[in-house]
mmCIF entry with sequence, helices, sheets and N, C-alpha, C, O atoms, coordinates in Angstrom:
data_MODEL
# 
_entry.id   MODEL 
# 
_entity.id                         1 
_entity.type                       polymer 
_entity.pdbx_number_of_molecules   1 
# 
_entity_poly.entity_id                      1 
_entity_poly.type                           'polypeptide(L)' 
_entity_poly.nstd_linkage                   no 
_entity_poly.nstd_monomer                   no 
_entity_poly.pdbx_seq_one_letter_code       
;(UNK)(UNK)(UNK)(UNK)(UNK)(UNK)(UNK)(UNK)(UNK)(UNK)(UNK)(UNK)(UNK)(UNK)(UNK)(UNK)
(UNK)(UNK)(UNK)(UNK)(UNK)(UNK)(UNK)(UNK)(UNK)(UNK)(UNK)(UNK)(UNK)(UNK)(UNK)(UNK)
(UNK)(UNK)(UNK)(UNK)(UNK)(UNK)(UNK)(UNK)(UNK)(UNK)(UNK)(UNK)(UNK)(UNK)(UNK)(UNK)
;
_entity_poly.pdbx_seq_one_letter_code_can   XXXXXXXXXXXXXXXXXXXXXXXXXXXXXXXXXXXXXXXXXXXXXXXX 
_entity_poly.pdbx_strand_id                 A 
# 
loop_
_entity_poly_seq.entity_id 
_entity_poly_seq.num 
_entity_poly_seq.mon_id 
_entity_poly_seq.hetero 
1 1  UNK n 
1 2  UNK n 
1 3  UNK n 
1 4  UNK n 
1 5  UNK n 
1 6  UNK n 
1 7  UNK n 
1 8  UNK n 
1 9  UNK n 
1 10 UNK n 
1 11 UNK n 
1 12 UNK n 
1 13 UNK n 
1 14 UNK n 
1 15 UNK n 
1 16 UNK n 
1 17 UNK n 
1 18 UNK n 
1 19 UNK n 
1 20 UNK n 
1 21 UNK n 
1 22 UNK n 
1 23 UNK n 
1 24 UNK n 
1 25 UNK n 
1 26 UNK n 
1 27 UNK n 
1 28 UNK n 
1 29 UNK n 
1 30 UNK n 
1 31 UNK n 
1 32 UNK n 
1 33 UNK n 
1 34 UNK n 
1 35 UNK n 
1 36 UNK n 
1 37 UNK n 
1 38 UNK n 
1 39 UNK n 
1 40 UNK n 
1 41 UNK n 
1 42 UNK n 
1 43 UNK n 
1 44 UNK n 
1 45 UNK n 
1 46 UNK n 
1 47 UNK n 
1 48 UNK n 
# 
_struct_asym.id          A 
_struct_asym.entity_id   1 
# 
_struct_conf.conf_type_id            HELX_P 
_struct_conf.id                      HELX_P1 
_struct_conf.pdbx_PDB_helix_id       AA1 
_struct_conf.beg_label_comp_id       UNK 
_struct_conf.beg_label_asym_id       A 
_struct_conf.beg_label_seq_id        2 
_struct_conf.pdbx_beg_PDB_ins_code   ? 
_struct_conf.end_label_comp_id       UNK 
_struct_conf.end_label_asym_id       A 
_struct_conf.end_label_seq_id        47 
_struct_conf.pdbx_end_PDB_ins_code   ? 
_struct_conf.beg_auth_comp_id        UNK 
_struct_conf.beg_auth_asym_id        A 
_struct_conf.beg_auth_seq_id         2 
_struct_conf.end_auth_comp_id        UNK 
_struct_conf.end_auth_asym_id        A 
_struct_conf.end_auth_seq_id         47 
_struct_conf.pdbx_PDB_helix_class    1 
_struct_conf.details                 ? 
_struct_conf.pdbx_PDB_helix_length   46 
# 
_struct_conf_type.id          HELX_P 
_struct_conf_type.criteria    ? 
_struct_conf_type.reference   ? 
# 
loop_
_atom_site.group_PDB 
_atom_site.id 
_atom_site.type_symbol 
_atom_site.label_atom_id 
_atom_site.label_alt_id 
_atom_site.label_comp_id 
_atom_site.label_asym_id 
_atom_site.label_entity_id 
_atom_site.label_seq_id 
_atom_site.pdbx_PDB_ins_code 
_atom_site.Cartn_x 
_atom_site.Cartn_y 
_atom_site.Cartn_z 
_atom_site.occupancy 
_atom_site.B_iso_or_equiv 
_atom_site.pdbx_formal_charge 
_atom_site.auth_seq_id 
_atom_site.auth_comp_id 
_atom_site.auth_asym_id 
_atom_site.auth_atom_id 
_atom_site.pdbx_PDB_model_num 
ATOM 1   N N  . UNK A 1 1  ? 35.320 -14.017 54.649  1.00 0.00 ? 1  UNK A N  1 
ATOM 2   C CA . UNK A 1 1  ? 34.111 -13.737 53.872  1.00 0.00 ? 1  UNK A CA 1 
ATOM 3   C C  . UNK A 1 1  ? 34.457 -13.495 52.398  1.00 0.00 ? 1  UNK A C  1 
ATOM 4   O O  . UNK A 1 1  ? 33.782 -14.005 51.504  1.00 0.00 ? 1  UNK A O  1 
ATOM 5   N N  . UNK A 1 2  ? 35.502 -12.723 52.157  1.00 0.00 ? 2  UNK A N  1 
ATOM 6   C CA . UNK A 1 2  ? 35.916 -12.456 50.774  1.00 0.00 ? 2  UNK A CA 1 
ATOM 7   C C  . UNK A 1 2  ? 36.236 -13.754 50.030  1.00 0.00 ? 2  UNK A C  1 
ATOM 8   O O  . UNK A 1 2  ? 35.893 -13.914 48.859  1.00 0.00 ? 2  UNK A O  1 
ATOM 9   N N  . UNK A 1 3  ? 36.902 -14.679 50.734  1.00 0.00 ? 3  UNK A N  1 
ATOM 10  C CA . UNK A 1 3  ? 37.278 -15.953 50.111  1.00 0.00 ? 3  UNK A CA 1 
ATOM 11  C C  . UNK A 1 3  ? 36.027 -16.715 49.676  1.00 0.00 ? 3  UNK A C  1 
ATOM 12  O O  . UNK A 1 3  ? 35.985 -17.283 48.585  1.00 0.00 ? 3  UNK A O  1 
ATOM 13  N N  . UNK A 1 4  ? 35.017 -16.723 50.534  1.00 0.00 ? 4  UNK A N  1 
ATOM 14  C CA . UNK A 1 4  ? 33.764 -17.412 50.206  1.00 0.00 ? 4  UNK A CA 1 
ATOM 15  C C  . UNK A 1 4  ? 33.134 -16.795 48.957  1.00 0.00 ? 4  UNK A C  1 
ATOM 16  O O  . UNK A 1 4  ? 32.683 -17.509 48.061  1.00 0.00 ? 4  UNK A O  1 
ATOM 17  N N  . UNK A 1 5  ? 33.109 -15.463 48.908  1.00 0.00 ? 5  UNK A N  1 
ATOM 18  C CA . UNK A 1 5  ? 32.544 -14.769 47.742  1.00 0.00 ? 5  UNK A CA 1 
ATOM 19  C C  . UNK A 1 5  ? 33.340 -15.089 46.479  1.00 0.00 ? 5  UNK A C  1 
ATOM 20  O O  . UNK A 1 5  ? 32.765 -15.310 45.412  1.00 0.00 ? 5  UNK A O  1 
ATOM 21  N N  . UNK A 1 6  ? 34.669 -15.113 46.608  1.00 0.00 ? 6  UNK A N  1 
ATOM 22  C CA . UNK A 1 6  ? 35.511 -15.450 45.457  1.00 0.00 ? 6  UNK A CA 1 
ATOM 23  C C  . UNK A 1 6  ? 35.206 -16.867 44.972  1.00 0.00 ? 6  UNK A C  1 
ATOM 24  O O  . UNK A 1 6  ? 35.074 -17.109 43.772  1.00 0.00 ? 6  UNK A O  1 
ATOM 25  N N  . UNK A 1 7  ? 35.096 -17.804 45.928  1.00 0.00 ? 7  UNK A N  1 
ATOM 26  C CA . UNK A 1 7  ? 34.783 -19.192 45.566  1.00 0.00 ? 7  UNK A CA 1 
ATOM 27  C C  . UNK A 1 7  ? 33.440 -19.260 44.848  1.00 0.00 ? 7  UNK A C  1 
ATOM 28  O O  . UNK A 1 7  ? 33.310 -19.937 43.828  1.00 0.00 ? 7  UNK A O  1 
ATOM 29  N N  . UNK A 1 8  ? 32.440 -18.557 45.384  1.00 0.00 ? 8  UNK A N  1 
ATOM 30  C CA . UNK A 1 8  ? 31.118 -18.523 44.760  1.00 0.00 ? 8  UNK A CA 1 
ATOM 31  C C  . UNK A 1 8  ? 31.212 -17.962 43.350  1.00 0.00 ? 8  UNK A C  1 
ATOM 32  O O  . UNK A 1 8  ? 30.605 -18.488 42.417  1.00 0.00 ? 8  UNK A O  1 
ATOM 33  N N  . UNK A 1 9  ? 31.981 -16.889 43.206  1.00 0.00 ? 9  UNK A N  1 
ATOM 34  C CA . UNK A 1 9  ? 32.139 -16.248 41.899  1.00 0.00 ? 9  UNK A CA 1 
ATOM 35  C C  . UNK A 1 9  ? 32.769 -17.227 40.906  1.00 0.00 ? 9  UNK A C  1 
ATOM 36  O O  . UNK A 1 9  ? 32.316 -17.339 39.767  1.00 0.00 ? 9  UNK A O  1 
ATOM 37  N N  . UNK A 1 10 ? 33.817 -17.934 41.345  1.00 0.00 ? 10 UNK A N  1 
ATOM 38  C CA . UNK A 1 10 ? 34.468 -18.899 40.461  1.00 0.00 ? 10 UNK A CA 1 
ATOM 39  C C  . UNK A 1 10 ? 33.507 -20.019 40.080  1.00 0.00 ? 10 UNK A C  1 
ATOM 40  O O  . UNK A 1 10 ? 33.448 -20.431 38.922  1.00 0.00 ? 10 UNK A O  1 
ATOM 41  N N  . UNK A 1 11 ? 32.760 -20.504 41.058  1.00 0.00 ? 11 UNK A N  1 
ATOM 42  C CA . UNK A 1 11 ? 31.786 -21.566 40.790  1.00 0.00 ? 11 UNK A CA 1 
ATOM 43  C C  . UNK A 1 11 ? 30.745 -21.093 39.776  1.00 0.00 ? 11 UNK A C  1 
ATOM 44  O O  . UNK A 1 11 ? 30.393 -21.821 38.848  1.00 0.00 ? 11 UNK A O  1 
ATOM 45  N N  . UNK A 1 12 ? 30.260 -19.870 39.964  1.00 0.00 ? 12 UNK A N  1 
ATOM 46  C CA . UNK A 1 12 ? 29.249 -19.322 39.055  1.00 0.00 ? 12 UNK A CA 1 
ATOM 47  C C  . UNK A 1 12 ? 29.801 -19.176 37.643  1.00 0.00 ? 12 UNK A C  1 
ATOM 48  O O  . UNK A 1 12 ? 29.134 -19.536 36.673  1.00 0.00 ? 12 UNK A O  1 
ATOM 49  N N  . UNK A 1 13 ? 31.023 -18.645 37.525  1.00 0.00 ? 13 UNK A N  1 
ATOM 50  C CA . UNK A 1 13 ? 31.595 -18.461 36.193  1.00 0.00 ? 13 UNK A CA 1 
ATOM 51  C C  . UNK A 1 13 ? 31.871 -19.815 35.549  1.00 0.00 ? 13 UNK A C  1 
ATOM 52  O O  . UNK A 1 13 ? 31.690 -19.973 34.342  1.00 0.00 ? 13 UNK A O  1 
ATOM 53  N N  . UNK A 1 14 ? 32.307 -20.797 36.344  1.00 0.00 ? 14 UNK A N  1 
ATOM 54  C CA . UNK A 1 14 ? 32.518 -22.147 35.809  1.00 0.00 ? 14 UNK A CA 1 
ATOM 55  C C  . UNK A 1 14 ? 31.206 -22.708 35.289  1.00 0.00 ? 14 UNK A C  1 
ATOM 56  O O  . UNK A 1 14 ? 31.149 -23.255 34.188  1.00 0.00 ? 14 UNK A O  1 
ATOM 57  N N  . UNK A 1 15 ? 30.141 -22.569 36.092  1.00 0.00 ? 15 UNK A N  1 
ATOM 58  C CA . UNK A 1 15 ? 28.824 -23.050 35.669  1.00 0.00 ? 15 UNK A CA 1 
ATOM 59  C C  . UNK A 1 15 ? 28.385 -22.358 34.392  1.00 0.00 ? 15 UNK A C  1 
ATOM 60  O O  . UNK A 1 15 ? 27.868 -22.999 33.477  1.00 0.00 ? 15 UNK A O  1 
ATOM 61  N N  . UNK A 1 16 ? 28.590 -21.055 34.329  1.00 0.00 ? 16 UNK A N  1 
ATOM 62  C CA . UNK A 1 16 ? 28.178 -20.279 33.157  1.00 0.00 ? 16 UNK A CA 1 
ATOM 63  C C  . UNK A 1 16 ? 28.921 -20.766 31.917  1.00 0.00 ? 16 UNK A C  1 
ATOM 64  O O  . UNK A 1 16 ? 28.308 -20.955 30.866  1.00 0.00 ? 16 UNK A O  1 
ATOM 65  N N  . UNK A 1 17 ? 30.227 -20.969 32.027  1.00 0.00 ? 17 UNK A N  1 
ATOM 66  C CA . UNK A 1 17 ? 31.001 -21.418 30.868  1.00 0.00 ? 17 UNK A CA 1 
ATOM 67  C C  . UNK A 1 17 ? 30.608 -22.844 30.485  1.00 0.00 ? 17 UNK A C  1 
ATOM 68  O O  . UNK A 1 17 ? 30.565 -23.182 29.302  1.00 0.00 ? 17 UNK A O  1 
ATOM 69  N N  . UNK A 1 18 ? 30.322 -23.681 31.488  1.00 0.00 ? 18 UNK A N  1 
ATOM 70  C CA . UNK A 1 18 ? 29.862 -25.044 31.197  1.00 0.00 ? 18 UNK A CA 1 
ATOM 71  C C  . UNK A 1 18 ? 28.548 -25.006 30.435  1.00 0.00 ? 18 UNK A C  1 
ATOM 72  O O  . UNK A 1 18 ? 28.379 -25.721 29.447  1.00 0.00 ? 18 UNK A O  1 
ATOM 73  N N  . UNK A 1 19 ? 27.616 -24.174 30.893  1.00 0.00 ? 19 UNK A N  1 
ATOM 74  C CA . UNK A 1 19 ? 26.324 -24.052 30.214  1.00 0.00 ? 19 UNK A CA 1 
ATOM 75  C C  . UNK A 1 19 ? 26.514 -23.535 28.804  1.00 0.00 ? 19 UNK A C  1 
ATOM 76  O O  . UNK A 1 19 ? 25.818 -23.962 27.883  1.00 0.00 ? 19 UNK A O  1 
ATOM 77  N N  . UNK A 1 20 ? 27.464 -22.605 28.626  1.00 0.00 ? 20 UNK A N  1 
ATOM 78  C CA . UNK A 1 20 ? 27.744 -22.059 27.301  1.00 0.00 ? 20 UNK A CA 1 
ATOM 79  C C  . UNK A 1 20 ? 28.251 -23.168 26.381  1.00 0.00 ? 20 UNK A C  1 
ATOM 80  O O  . UNK A 1 20 ? 27.806 -23.286 25.240  1.00 0.00 ? 20 UNK A O  1 
ATOM 81  N N  . UNK A 1 21 ? 29.178 -23.975 26.879  1.00 0.00 ? 21 UNK A N  1 
ATOM 82  C CA . UNK A 1 21 ? 29.722 -25.093 26.097  1.00 0.00 ? 21 UNK A CA 1 
ATOM 83  C C  . UNK A 1 21 ? 28.604 -26.065 25.727  1.00 0.00 ? 21 UNK A C  1 
ATOM 84  O O  . UNK A 1 21 ? 28.518 -26.516 24.585  1.00 0.00 ? 21 UNK A O  1 
ATOM 85  N N  . UNK A 1 22 ? 27.744 -26.386 26.704  1.00 0.00 ? 22 UNK A N  1 
ATOM 86  C CA . UNK A 1 22 ? 26.624 -27.305 26.461  1.00 0.00 ? 22 UNK A CA 1 
ATOM 87  C C  . UNK A 1 22 ? 25.683 -26.723 25.412  1.00 0.00 ? 22 UNK A C  1 
ATOM 88  O O  . UNK A 1 22 ? 25.257 -27.423 24.493  1.00 0.00 ? 22 UNK A O  1 
ATOM 89  N N  . UNK A 1 23 ? 25.361 -25.440 25.552  1.00 0.00 ? 23 UNK A N  1 
ATOM 90  C CA . UNK A 1 23 ? 24.444 -24.781 24.612  1.00 0.00 ? 23 UNK A CA 1 
ATOM 91  C C  . UNK A 1 23 ? 25.017 -24.771 23.203  1.00 0.00 ? 23 UNK A C  1 
ATOM 92  O O  . UNK A 1 23 ? 24.304 -25.065 22.244  1.00 0.00 ? 23 UNK A O  1 
ATOM 93  N N  . UNK A 1 24 ? 26.297 -24.435 23.067  1.00 0.00 ? 24 UNK A N  1 
ATOM 94  C CA . UNK A 1 24 ? 26.943 -24.393 21.747  1.00 0.00 ? 24 UNK A CA 1 
ATOM 95  C C  . UNK A 1 24 ? 26.992 -25.795 21.145  1.00 0.00 ? 24 UNK A C  1 
ATOM 96  O O  . UNK A 1 24 ? 26.730 -25.967 19.954  1.00 0.00 ? 24 UNK A O  1 
ATOM 97  N N  . UNK A 1 25 ? 27.326 -26.797 21.959  1.00 0.00 ? 25 UNK A N  1 
ATOM 98  C CA . UNK A 1 25 ? 27.368 -28.179 21.476  1.00 0.00 ? 25 UNK A CA 1 
ATOM 99  C C  . UNK A 1 25 ? 26.001 -28.606 20.963  1.00 0.00 ? 25 UNK A C  1 
ATOM 100 O O  . UNK A 1 25 ? 25.885 -29.189 19.886  1.00 0.00 ? 25 UNK A O  1 
ATOM 101 N N  . UNK A 1 26 ? 24.964 -28.309 21.747  1.00 0.00 ? 26 UNK A N  1 
ATOM 102 C CA . UNK A 1 26 ? 23.597 -28.663 21.354  1.00 0.00 ? 26 UNK A CA 1 
ATOM 103 C C  . UNK A 1 26 ? 23.222 -27.970 20.048  1.00 0.00 ? 26 UNK A C  1 
ATOM 104 O O  . UNK A 1 26 ? 22.614 -28.579 19.168  1.00 0.00 ? 26 UNK A O  1 
ATOM 105 N N  . UNK A 1 27 ? 23.585 -26.701 19.925  1.00 0.00 ? 27 UNK A N  1 
ATOM 106 C CA . UNK A 1 27 ? 23.281 -25.933 18.715  1.00 0.00 ? 27 UNK A CA 1 
ATOM 107 C C  . UNK A 1 27 ? 23.975 -26.548 17.502  1.00 0.00 ? 27 UNK A C  1 
ATOM 108 O O  . UNK A 1 27 ? 23.368 -26.683 16.439  1.00 0.00 ? 27 UNK A O  1 
ATOM 109 N N  . UNK A 1 28 ? 25.247 -26.919 17.660  1.00 0.00 ? 28 UNK A N  1 
ATOM 110 C CA . UNK A 1 28 ? 25.988 -27.529 16.559  1.00 0.00 ? 28 UNK A CA 1 
ATOM 111 C C  . UNK A 1 28 ? 25.363 -28.851 16.147  1.00 0.00 ? 28 UNK A C  1 
ATOM 112 O O  . UNK A 1 28 ? 25.249 -29.139 14.955  1.00 0.00 ? 28 UNK A O  1 
ATOM 113 N N  . UNK A 1 29 ? 24.958 -29.656 17.118  1.00 0.00 ? 29 UNK A N  1 
ATOM 114 C CA . UNK A 1 29 ? 24.312 -30.939 16.822  1.00 0.00 ? 29 UNK A CA 1 
ATOM 115 C C  . UNK A 1 29 ? 23.026 -30.710 16.045  1.00 0.00 ? 29 UNK A C  1 
ATOM 116 O O  . UNK A 1 29 ? 22.762 -31.393 15.055  1.00 0.00 ? 29 UNK A O  1 
ATOM 117 N N  . UNK A 1 30 ? 22.225 -29.747 16.494  1.00 0.00 ? 30 UNK A N  1 
ATOM 118 C CA . UNK A 1 30 ? 20.954 -29.436 15.820  1.00 0.00 ? 30 UNK A CA 1 
ATOM 119 C C  . UNK A 1 30 ? 21.214 -28.964 14.391  1.00 0.00 ? 30 UNK A C  1 
ATOM 120 O O  . UNK A 1 30 ? 20.551 -29.414 13.456  1.00 0.00 ? 30 UNK A O  1 
ATOM 121 N N  . UNK A 1 31 ? 22.179 -28.060 14.221  1.00 0.00 ? 31 UNK A N  1 
ATOM 122 C CA . UNK A 1 31 ? 22.500 -27.553 12.884  1.00 0.00 ? 31 UNK A CA 1 
ATOM 123 C C  . UNK A 1 31 ? 22.975 -28.683 11.973  1.00 0.00 ? 31 UNK A C  1 
ATOM 124 O O  . UNK A 1 31 ? 22.551 -28.764 10.820  1.00 0.00 ? 31 UNK A O  1 
ATOM 125 N N  . UNK A 1 32 ? 23.856 -29.561 12.483  1.00 0.00 ? 32 UNK A N  1 
ATOM 126 C CA . UNK A 1 32 ? 24.368 -30.686 11.712  1.00 0.00 ? 32 UNK A CA 1 
ATOM 127 C C  . UNK A 1 32 ? 23.226 -31.610 11.301  1.00 0.00 ? 32 UNK A C  1 
ATOM 128 O O  . UNK A 1 32 ? 23.164 -32.066 10.159  1.00 0.00 ? 32 UNK A O  1 
ATOM 129 N N  . UNK A 1 33 ? 22.325 -31.881 12.240  1.00 0.00 ? 33 UNK A N  1 
ATOM 130 C CA . UNK A 1 33 ? 21.185 -32.754 11.982  1.00 0.00 ? 33 UNK A CA 1 
ATOM 131 C C  . UNK A 1 33 ? 20.267 -32.141 10.925  1.00 0.00 ? 33 UNK A C  1 
ATOM 132 O O  . UNK A 1 33 ? 19.820 -32.828 10.007  1.00 0.00 ? 33 UNK A O  1 
ATOM 133 N N  . UNK A 1 34 ? 19.992 -30.852 11.060  1.00 0.00 ? 34 UNK A N  1 
ATOM 134 C CA . UNK A 1 34 ? 19.130 -30.150 10.094  1.00 0.00 ? 34 UNK A CA 1 
ATOM 135 C C  . UNK A 1 34 ? 19.754 -30.173 8.703   1.00 0.00 ? 34 UNK A C  1 
ATOM 136 O O  . UNK A 1 34 ? 19.060 -30.411 7.715   1.00 0.00 ? 34 UNK A O  1 
ATOM 137 N N  . UNK A 1 35 ? 21.060 -29.928 8.621   1.00 0.00 ? 35 UNK A N  1 
ATOM 138 C CA . UNK A 1 35 ? 21.753 -29.929 7.332   1.00 0.00 ? 35 UNK A CA 1 
ATOM 139 C C  . UNK A 1 35 ? 21.657 -31.307 6.680   1.00 0.00 ? 35 UNK A C  1 
ATOM 140 O O  . UNK A 1 35 ? 21.413 -31.423 5.479   1.00 0.00 ? 35 UNK A O  1 
ATOM 141 N N  . UNK A 1 36 ? 21.851 -32.345 7.487   1.00 0.00 ? 36 UNK A N  1 
ATOM 142 C CA . UNK A 1 36 ? 21.754 -33.720 6.999   1.00 0.00 ? 36 UNK A CA 1 
ATOM 143 C C  . UNK A 1 36 ? 20.346 -33.990 6.481   1.00 0.00 ? 36 UNK A C  1 
ATOM 144 O O  . UNK A 1 36 ? 20.169 -34.589 5.421   1.00 0.00 ? 36 UNK A O  1 
ATOM 145 N N  . UNK A 1 37 ? 19.348 -33.544 7.238   1.00 0.00 ? 37 UNK A N  1 
ATOM 146 C CA . UNK A 1 37 ? 17.951 -33.748 6.864   1.00 0.00 ? 37 UNK A CA 1 
ATOM 147 C C  . UNK A 1 37 ? 17.634 -33.016 5.553   1.00 0.00 ? 37 UNK A C  1 
ATOM 148 O O  . UNK A 1 37 ? 16.933 -33.547 4.691   1.00 0.00 ? 37 UNK A O  1 
ATOM 149 N N  . UNK A 1 38 ? 18.155 -31.802 5.414   1.00 0.00 ? 38 UNK A N  1 
ATOM 150 C CA . UNK A 1 38 ? 17.932 -31.012 4.194   1.00 0.00 ? 38 UNK A CA 1 
ATOM 151 C C  . UNK A 1 38 ? 18.592 -31.708 2.999   1.00 0.00 ? 38 UNK A C  1 
ATOM 152 O O  . UNK A 1 38 ? 18.007 -31.772 1.918   1.00 0.00 ? 38 UNK A O  1 
ATOM 153 N N  . UNK A 1 39 ? 19.811 -32.231 3.194   1.00 0.00 ? 39 UNK A N  1 
ATOM 154 C CA . UNK A 1 39 ? 20.502 -32.943 2.113   1.00 0.00 ? 39 UNK A CA 1 
ATOM 155 C C  . UNK A 1 39 ? 19.688 -34.155 1.670   1.00 0.00 ? 39 UNK A C  1 
ATOM 156 O O  . UNK A 1 39 ? 19.552 -34.412 0.474   1.00 0.00 ? 39 UNK A O  1 
ATOM 157 N N  . UNK A 1 40 ? 19.146 -34.898 2.636   1.00 0.00 ? 40 UNK A N  1 
ATOM 158 C CA . UNK A 1 40 ? 18.305 -36.061 2.317   1.00 0.00 ? 40 UNK A CA 1 
ATOM 159 C C  . UNK A 1 40 ? 17.081 -35.620 1.529   1.00 0.00 ? 40 UNK A C  1 
ATOM 160 O O  . UNK A 1 40 ? 16.700 -36.271 0.556   1.00 0.00 ? 40 UNK A O  1 
ATOM 161 N N  . UNK A 1 41 ? 16.465 -34.523 1.941   1.00 0.00 ? 41 UNK A N  1 
ATOM 162 C CA . UNK A 1 41 ? 15.272 -34.002 1.260   1.00 0.00 ? 41 UNK A CA 1 
ATOM 163 C C  . UNK A 1 41 ? 15.614 -33.606 -0.177  1.00 0.00 ? 41 UNK A C  1 
ATOM 164 O O  . UNK A 1 41 ? 14.842 -33.876 -1.096  1.00 0.00 ? 41 UNK A O  1 
ATOM 165 N N  . UNK A 1 42 ? 16.763 -32.969 -0.369  1.00 0.00 ? 42 UNK A N  1 
ATOM 166 C CA . UNK A 1 42 ? 17.195 -32.559 -1.715  1.00 0.00 ? 42 UNK A CA 1 
ATOM 167 C C  . UNK A 1 42 ? 17.416 -33.803 -2.579  1.00 0.00 ? 42 UNK A C  1 
ATOM 168 O O  . UNK A 1 42 ? 17.016 -33.836 -3.743  1.00 0.00 ? 42 UNK A O  1 
ATOM 169 N N  . UNK A 1 43 ? 18.055 -34.824 -2.000  1.00 0.00 ? 43 UNK A N  1 
ATOM 170 C CA . UNK A 1 43 ? 18.292 -36.076 -2.727  1.00 0.00 ? 43 UNK A CA 1 
ATOM 171 C C  . UNK A 1 43 ? 16.969 -36.687 -3.177  1.00 0.00 ? 43 UNK A C  1 
ATOM 172 O O  . UNK A 1 43 ? 16.836 -37.122 -4.321  1.00 0.00 ? 43 UNK A O  1 
ATOM 173 N N  . UNK A 1 44 ? 15.994 -36.716 -2.275  1.00 0.00 ? 44 UNK A N  1 
ATOM 174 C CA . UNK A 1 44 ? 14.681 -37.282 -2.594  1.00 0.00 ? 44 UNK A CA 1 
ATOM 175 C C  . UNK A 1 44 ? 13.992 -36.462 -3.679  1.00 0.00 ? 44 UNK A C  1 
ATOM 176 O O  . UNK A 1 44 ? 13.339 -37.023 -4.559  1.00 0.00 ? 44 UNK A O  1 
ATOM 177 N N  . UNK A 1 45 ? 14.133 -35.144 -3.623  1.00 0.00 ? 45 UNK A N  1 
ATOM 178 C CA . UNK A 1 45 ? 13.534 -34.274 -4.645  1.00 0.00 ? 45 UNK A CA 1 
ATOM 179 C C  . UNK A 1 45 ? 14.120 -34.585 -6.021  1.00 0.00 ? 45 UNK A C  1 
ATOM 180 O O  . UNK A 1 45 ? 13.394 -34.607 -7.015  1.00 0.00 ? 45 UNK A O  1 
ATOM 181 N N  . UNK A 1 46 ? 15.424 -34.826 -6.083  1.00 0.00 ? 46 UNK A N  1 
ATOM 182 C CA . UNK A 1 46 ? 16.087 -35.107 -7.360  1.00 0.00 ? 46 UNK A CA 1 
ATOM 183 C C  . UNK A 1 46 ? 15.642 -36.451 -7.937  1.00 0.00 ? 46 UNK A C  1 
ATOM 184 O O  . UNK A 1 46 ? 15.538 -36.596 -9.155  1.00 0.00 ? 46 UNK A O  1 
ATOM 185 N N  . UNK A 1 47 ? 15.380 -37.425 -7.080  1.00 0.00 ? 47 UNK A N  1 
ATOM 186 C CA . UNK A 1 47 ? 14.980 -38.749 -7.573  1.00 0.00 ? 47 UNK A CA 1 
ATOM 187 C C  . UNK A 1 47 ? 13.550 -38.740 -8.106  1.00 0.00 ? 47 UNK A C  1 
ATOM 188 O O  . UNK A 1 47 ? 13.226 -39.542 -8.982  1.00 0.00 ? 47 UNK A O  1 
ATOM 189 N N  . UNK A 1 48 ? 12.698 -37.872 -7.611  1.00 0.00 ? 48 UNK A N  1 
ATOM 190 C CA . UNK A 1 48 ? 11.294 -37.830 -8.066  1.00 0.00 ? 48 UNK A CA 1 
ATOM 191 C C  . UNK A 1 48 ? 11.195 -37.280 -9.471  1.00 0.00 ? 48 UNK A C  1 
ATOM 192 O O  . UNK A 1 48 ? 10.096 -37.172 -10.016 1.00 0.00 ? 48 UNK A O  1 
# 
């Protein structure tokens, strides 16, 4: 029984860390995209 619980615990922590990696990656992509969009907006403002 203990082994099963340990396996479950490892699976849960693996899932949690995977979700954390996915969340951080998504956040970085969003931030990078927003920064790019802001730079484009600034460029357009300067040309007007």
